[in-house]
C-alpha positions as CSV (number, residue, x, y, z in Angstrom):
1,M,-38.4,-14.5,3.1
2,G,-35.9,-17.3,3.6
3,N,-33.4,-18.3,6.3
4,F,-30.0,-16.6,5.9
5,H,-28.4,-17.4,9.3
6,N,-25.9,-19.8,7.7
7,H,-24.8,-17.4,5.0
8,T,-21.2,-16.3,5.8
9,V,-19.9,-15.1,2.4
10,I,-21.3,-13.1,-0.4
11,E,-21.6,-16.1,-2.7
12,D,-24.1,-17.6,-0.3
13,F,-26.5,-14.8,-1.0
14,L,-25.8,-14.6,-4.7
15,L,-26.6,-18.3,-5.2
16,D,-29.7,-18.3,-2.9
17,P,-32.9,-18.4,-4.9
18,D,-34.9,-16.6,-2.2
19,F,-32.5,-13.8,-2.1
20,N,-32.4,-13.6,-5.9
21,R,-36.3,-13.4,-6.0
22,L,-36.2,-10.6,-3.4
23,I,-33.7,-8.6,-5.4
24,N,-35.1,-9.3,-8.8
25,G,-38.5,-8.1,-7.5
26,K,-36.8,-4.8,-6.7
27,K,-38.2,-4.9,-3.2
28,E,-36.0,-2.3,-1.6
29,S,-38.1,-2.4,1.6
30,G,-37.5,-6.1,1.8
31,V,-33.7,-5.6,1.5
32,R,-33.8,-3.0,4.3
33,S,-35.9,-5.4,6.5
34,L,-33.3,-8.1,5.8
35,M,-30.4,-5.9,6.9
36,E,-32.4,-5.1,10.1
37,E,-33.1,-8.8,10.7
38,Y,-29.5,-9.8,10.1
39,P,-27.4,-6.8,11.3
40,D,-24.2,-8.9,11.5
41,K,-24.6,-9.6,7.7
42,K,-25.5,-6.0,6.7
43,E,-22.4,-5.4,4.5
44,L,-22.7,-8.9,2.8
45,I,-26.4,-8.2,2.1
46,R,-25.7,-4.7,0.8
47,S,-22.9,-5.9,-1.5
48,A,-24.8,-8.9,-2.9
49,A,-27.9,-6.7,-3.5
50,T,-25.7,-4.2,-5.4
51,L,-24.3,-6.9,-7.6
52,L,-27.7,-8.4,-8.4
53,L,-29.4,-5.0,-8.9
54,Y,-26.8,-3.7,-11.4
55,M,-25.8,-6.9,-13.1
56,K,-28.2,-9.2,-15.0
57,V,-26.6,-12.6,-15.2
58,E,-27.1,-14.4,-18.5
59,D,-26.7,-18.1,-19.3
60,I,-23.3,-19.0,-20.7
61,E,-22.3,-22.2,-22.4
62,L,-19.0,-23.8,-21.5
63,S,-17.2,-26.2,-23.8
64,D,-16.2,-29.7,-22.6
65,D,-12.6,-28.7,-23.3
66,F,-12.8,-25.7,-20.9
67,I,-14.3,-27.9,-18.1
68,E,-11.8,-30.7,-18.7
69,K,-8.9,-28.2,-18.6
70,K,-10.1,-26.7,-15.3
71,Y,-10.6,-30.2,-13.9
72,K,-7.0,-31.2,-14.8
73,Q,-5.5,-27.9,-13.4
74,L,-7.3,-28.4,-10.1
75,K,-6.6,-32.1,-9.9
76,N,-2.9,-31.6,-10.4
77,Q,-2.9,-29.3,-7.3
78,I,-4.5,-32.0,-5.1
79,K,-2.8,-35.3,-4.2
80,V,-5.5,-37.9,-3.7
81,G,-6.0,-41.7,-3.7
82,K,-8.2,-43.5,-6.2
83,R,-10.9,-44.2,-3.6
84,R,-11.4,-40.4,-3.3
85,S,-11.6,-39.7,-7.0
86,I,-15.4,-39.4,-7.1
87,I,-15.3,-37.0,-4.2
88,L,-12.5,-35.1,-5.9
89,R,-14.4,-34.8,-9.1
90,A,-17.4,-33.4,-7.3
91,A,-15.2,-31.0,-5.4
92,V,-13.6,-29.9,-8.6
93,A,-17.0,-29.4,-10.2
94,A,-17.9,-27.1,-7.3
95,C,-14.7,-25.2,-7.6
96,I,-15.2,-24.7,-11.4
97,L,-18.8,-23.4,-10.7
98,A,-17.4,-20.9,-8.1
99,L,-14.6,-19.9,-10.6
100,I,-17.1,-19.4,-13.4
101,T,-19.5,-17.5,-11.2
102,S,-16.9,-15.1,-9.8
103,T,-15.0,-14.5,-13.1
104,F,-18.3,-14.1,-15.1
105,F,-19.2,-11.1,-13.0
106,L,-15.9,-9.6,-13.7
107,Y,-15.9,-10.6,-17.4
108,K,-19.4,-9.5,-18.4
109,Y,-19.9,-6.2,-16.6
110,Q,-16.8,-4.2,-16.3
111,E,-17.1,-1.8,-19.3
112,N,-19.2,0.9,-17.7
113,M,-19.2,0.0,-14.0
114,T,-19.9,2.6,-11.3
115,G,-17.7,3.0,-8.3
116,K,-20.4,1.3,-6.1
117,Q,-20.3,-1.8,-8.4
118,I,-16.5,-1.9,-8.3
119,F,-16.4,-1.9,-4.5
120,A,-19.2,-4.5,-4.4
121,L,-16.8,-6.6,-6.5
122,L,-13.9,-5.9,-4.2
123,D,-16.1,-7.0,-1.3
124,S,-17.1,-10.2,-3.0
125,T,-13.6,-11.2,-3.8
126,S,-11.9,-13.5,-1.3
127,L,-8.3,-13.2,-0.2
128,N,-8.2,-16.8,0.9
129,I,-5.4,-17.5,-1.6
130,E,-1.8,-18.5,-1.2
131,E,-0.2,-16.5,-4.0
132,I,-0.4,-12.9,-5.3
133,S,-2.9,-12.9,-8.2
134,L,-3.7,-10.8,-11.3
135,S,-7.0,-11.4,-13.0
136,S,-9.1,-10.0,-15.8
137,G,-12.1,-11.9,-17.0
138,Y,-11.1,-15.5,-17.5
139,T,-7.4,-14.7,-17.4
140,H,-5.6,-15.4,-14.1
141,V,-1.9,-15.0,-13.4
142,K,0.1,-15.9,-10.3
143,V,2.8,-13.4,-9.3
144,D,6.0,-14.3,-7.5
145,E,6.4,-11.9,-4.5
146,N,10.0,-11.2,-5.6
147,K,9.0,-10.0,-9.1
148,K,7.5,-6.6,-9.7
149,I,4.5,-6.1,-12.0
150,V,5.0,-3.7,-14.9
151,Q,2.2,-2.3,-17.1
152,T,3.7,-1.2,-20.4
153,S,2.6,1.8,-22.4
154,S,0.8,-0.5,-24.8
155,G,-1.1,-2.1,-21.9
156,D,0.8,-5.4,-21.8
157,I,1.5,-6.9,-18.3
158,L,5.0,-8.1,-17.4
159,I,5.9,-10.1,-14.3
160,G,9.6,-9.5,-13.8
161,N,10.8,-9.4,-17.4
162,E,8.4,-12.0,-18.7
163,E,5.2,-11.0,-20.6
164,K,2.2,-12.6,-18.9
165,M,-0.8,-10.8,-20.2
166,K,-0.9,-9.2,-23.7
167,S,-3.0,-6.1,-24.0
168,S,-4.8,-7.5,-27.1
169,E,-5.9,-10.6,-25.0
170,I,-7.2,-8.5,-22.0
171,E,-10.9,-8.1,-23.0
172,D,-12.0,-6.3,-19.8
173,E,-11.6,-2.7,-19.0
174,Y,-10.4,-3.5,-15.5
175,I,-7.6,-5.6,-13.9
176,Q,-7.7,-6.9,-10.3
177,L,-4.7,-7.4,-8.2
178,L,-5.0,-9.5,-5.0
179,V,-2.3,-9.6,-2.4
180,P,-3.0,-12.1,0.4
181,N,-1.8,-11.9,4.0
182,G,1.8,-12.7,4.3
183,K,2.7,-11.2,0.8
184,R,3.6,-7.8,-0.6
185,T,4.2,-6.6,-4.1
186,S,4.7,-3.5,-6.3
187,I,3.3,-2.4,-9.6
188,N,4.7,0.1,-12.1
189,F,1.9,1.7,-14.0
190,S,2.2,2.8,-17.6
191,D,2.3,6.5,-16.7
192,G,5.4,5.9,-14.5
193,T,3.5,5.8,-11.2
194,I,4.7,3.1,-8.8
195,A,2.5,1.5,-6.2
196,W,3.7,-0.7,-3.3
197,V,0.8,-2.9,-2.2
198,N,0.7,-4.2,1.4
199,S,-0.5,-7.6,2.7
200,G,-4.2,-8.3,2.7
201,S,-4.9,-5.7,0.0
202,K,-7.1,-5.6,-3.2
203,L,-6.6,-3.2,-6.0
204,I,-8.6,-2.6,-9.2
205,Y,-7.2,-0.5,-12.0
206,P,-8.0,0.1,-15.7
207,K,-6.3,-1.7,-18.5
208,T,-5.4,1.8,-19.8
209,F,-5.8,5.1,-18.0
210,K,-8.3,7.6,-19.5
211,K,-7.1,10.8,-21.2
212,N,-8.5,13.1,-18.5
213,K,-7.7,11.1,-15.3
214,R,-5.8,8.1,-13.9
215,E,-8.0,6.2,-11.4
216,I,-7.5,3.2,-9.2
217,Y,-9.7,1.5,-6.5
218,V,-8.2,0.2,-3.2
219,D,-9.3,-2.0,-0.3
220,G,-6.2,-2.2,1.9
221,E,-2.9,-0.3,1.9
222,V,-0.8,1.2,-0.8
223,Y,2.2,3.5,-0.9
224,L,2.3,5.6,-4.1
225,T,4.9,7.6,-5.9
226,V,2.7,9.3,-8.6
227,A,4.2,10.6,-11.8
228,K,3.3,14.2,-12.4
229,E,1.0,14.9,-15.4
230,T,-0.5,18.4,-15.5
231,G,-4.2,18.2,-16.4
232,R,-4.5,14.5,-15.7
233,P,-5.0,13.9,-12.0
234,F,-4.2,10.5,-10.3
235,I,-7.2,9.5,-8.2
236,V,-7.3,6.8,-5.5
237,R,-10.7,5.7,-4.4
238,T,-11.5,3.8,-1.3
239,K,-15.0,3.1,0.1
240,D,-15.0,6.2,2.3
241,I,-12.2,8.4,1.0
242,N,-11.1,9.8,-2.4
243,V,-7.6,11.2,-3.0
244,S,-6.7,13.4,-6.0
245,V,-3.1,14.3,-6.9
246,L,-1.1,15.5,-9.9
247,G,2.2,14.1,-8.8
248,T,3.3,13.3,-5.2
249,T,4.3,10.6,-2.7
250,F,1.7,9.4,-0.1
251,N,0.4,6.4,1.7
252,V,-3.2,5.1,1.7
253,S,-4.4,2.8,4.5
254,A,-8.1,1.8,4.0
255,Y,-8.7,-1.8,5.0
256,N,-12.4,-2.5,4.8
257,N,-12.3,-4.2,8.2
258,D,-10.2,-1.5,10.0
259,K,-11.8,1.2,12.1
260,V,-9.1,3.8,11.2
261,H,-8.4,4.8,7.6
262,S,-5.6,7.3,6.8
263,I,-4.0,9.3,4.0
264,V,-0.4,10.3,4.9
265,L,1.5,12.8,2.7
266,V,5.2,12.4,2.3
267,E,5.8,15.1,-0.3
268,G,3.8,17.2,-2.7
269,S,0.1,18.0,-2.3
270,V,-3.1,16.0,-2.3
271,E,-6.7,16.8,-2.1
272,V,-8.8,14.5,0.2
273,S,-12.6,14.2,0.3
274,S,-14.8,12.0,2.5
275,G,-18.5,12.6,2.5
276,K,-19.0,16.4,2.8
277,F,-15.4,17.0,4.0
278,N,-12.9,18.2,1.4
279,S,-9.4,19.6,2.2
280,K,-5.8,19.7,1.0
281,I,-3.1,18.3,3.2
282,A,0.6,19.3,3.4
283,P,3.7,17.1,3.7
284,N,4.0,15.4,7.1
285,Q,0.3,15.6,7.6
286,A,-2.3,12.8,7.9
287,F,-5.9,12.7,7.1
288,I,-7.6,10.4,9.6
289,R,-11.1,8.9,9.4
290,E,-12.2,6.9,12.5
291,D,-15.8,5.8,13.0
292,G,-17.0,8.4,10.6
293,I,-15.1,11.3,12.2
294,V,-12.3,13.0,10.2
295,S,-9.3,15.0,11.3
296,I,-6.0,16.3,10.0
297,K,-2.8,16.2,12.1
298,E,0.9,16.4,12.0
299,V,2.6,13.0,12.0
300,D,5.9,11.1,11.6
301,T,5.3,9.8,8.1
302,Y,7.8,7.0,8.5
303,K,5.6,5.3,11.1
304,Y,2.9,5.0,8.4
305,T,5.2,4.1,5.4
306,C,7.9,1.9,6.9
307,W,5.9,-1.3,6.1
308,K,7.3,-0.8,2.6
309,D,10.7,-1.4,4.0
310,G,9.7,-4.4,6.0
311,V,9.5,-2.5,9.3
312,I,6.8,-1.8,11.9
313,K,7.6,1.4,13.9
314,L,5.9,1.3,17.3
315,E,4.9,4.7,18.7
316,N,2.5,4.3,21.6
317,E,0.9,1.3,19.8
318,T,-1.4,-1.0,21.7
319,L,-0.8,-4.8,21.7
320,D,-4.0,-5.6,19.9
321,A,-3.1,-3.1,17.1
322,I,0.3,-4.6,16.8
323,F,-1.1,-8.2,16.6
324,K,-3.4,-7.1,13.8
325,K,-0.5,-6.0,11.7
326,I,1.6,-9.1,12.5
327,S,-1.4,-11.3,11.6
328,R,-1.5,-9.7,8.1
329,Y,2.3,-9.6,7.6
330,Y,2.9,-13.2,8.6
331,N,-0.5,-14.7,7.5
332,V,-1.3,-16.1,10.9
333,S,-4.4,-16.0,13.2
334,I,-3.7,-14.6,16.7
335,Q,-6.0,-15.6,19.5
336,Q,-6.0,-14.5,23.1
337,T,-6.4,-17.2,25.7
338,D,-5.5,-15.2,28.8
339,P,-8.6,-13.3,29.9
340,D,-6.6,-11.1,32.3
341,L,-4.4,-9.7,29.5
342,D,-5.9,-6.3,28.4
343,M,-4.3,-5.9,24.9
344,S,-5.9,-2.5,24.4
345,K,-4.0,-1.0,27.3
346,E,-0.5,-2.4,26.7
347,I,1.5,0.4,25.0
348,Y,4.7,-0.2,23.1
349,K,7.5,1.9,21.5
350,G,10.3,0.6,19.3
351,K,10.7,-1.2,16.0
352,L,9.9,-4.6,14.7
353,D,11.8,-6.0,11.7
354,L,9.5,-8.0,9.4
355,N,12.4,-9.7,7.8
356,D,12.9,-11.5,11.1
357,S,11.0,-14.8,11.7
358,L,7.6,-14.7,13.4
359,K,9.2,-16.3,16.5
360,I,11.8,-13.5,16.8
361,V,9.1,-10.8,16.5
362,L,6.9,-12.5,19.1
363,D,9.8,-13.1,21.4
364,N,10.8,-9.4,21.3
365,L,7.2,-8.4,22.2
366,A,6.9,-11.0,24.9
367,H,10.1,-9.8,26.6
368,S,8.6,-6.4,26.9
369,S,5.3,-7.6,28.3
370,N,3.8,-10.2,30.6
371,F,2.4,-12.6,28.0
372,S,3.7,-16.0,26.7
373,Y,2.6,-17.7,23.5
374,K,2.5,-20.9,21.5
375,V,2.2,-21.5,17.8
376,E,0.2,-24.3,16.3
377,D,0.1,-24.4,12.5
378,K,-0.9,-20.9,11.4
379,T,-2.5,-19.9,14.8
380,V,-0.7,-18.0,17.6
381,F,-2.2,-18.5,21.0
382,I,-1.5,-15.6,23.5
383,E,-1.3,-17.0,27.0
């Protein structure tokens, strides 16, 4: 069947001939056996299988000008001596191949994709990038964190006041927004809805909303103020939760690698569904899904939405939960080196200002606890 122990990202499976033969042969039992054999890679296998089952990759021919253009773009980003030029060109060729592979999936198969396919694409997209990025097919645009994204009524995309993507040049149905750790942004949709997108989030939305509904797909966290349109609901889809509204303000937190997903209503009314569960929630209520169990409870909404203002409000928060948020906001890895520190039992109340430096935030936490720390490059060691 093949050896997949060293496969760590979805591209490893997509480019593996043995895996392709397994999927192309439509051997569903083989896929199930594979997930049982590699339980730690279950989600990667499921996502890769979904992509290959629903998408038939065709050969494409790339011009020499296209390859040379990509080579020069990547070369300009890497400072390297002459002795390494051969290695550089090989690395650039590999980067181009990866770029072509990932963008081709988006470019060729977005016209009538199902929700399952869209989430498979979200799973396969890496957030290992430095800048906020908008992409559609072969078009990729970097976004300055201080400039908002605006979708005009004609479908053009503005970054700040500068037009970056013309509607006539966007060939795909969907546009993907990637916000890496350490960054945040906002987007004004053509219907007047505003979405603030948190660190470490991915969002896919259509070039133009349909006449009977407005629909976006989220892996991460967004705060939305939805423009009211009677008869045309605004739908937010995550892997496990769907939210339908006509016009309201609410927060969605649904990071794929978080155990707890939540929908928190600030004002208006929303309808939430998850599996067989379906309910409306009222202002100051939260829909919580944790380990497959759902509940509705009264909450302080600001605790869930203050990230938009650059604040973390701590209300009986554990240290490990706080570190997870700090890791996203400041784009750092946090590792525990003190085996005696139980980060799941330390409870905190208060407020952290994300406009402060990482050092100030860590110092404030350390003063209230019994840990010390050191920072090396982008890693924080808790001692």
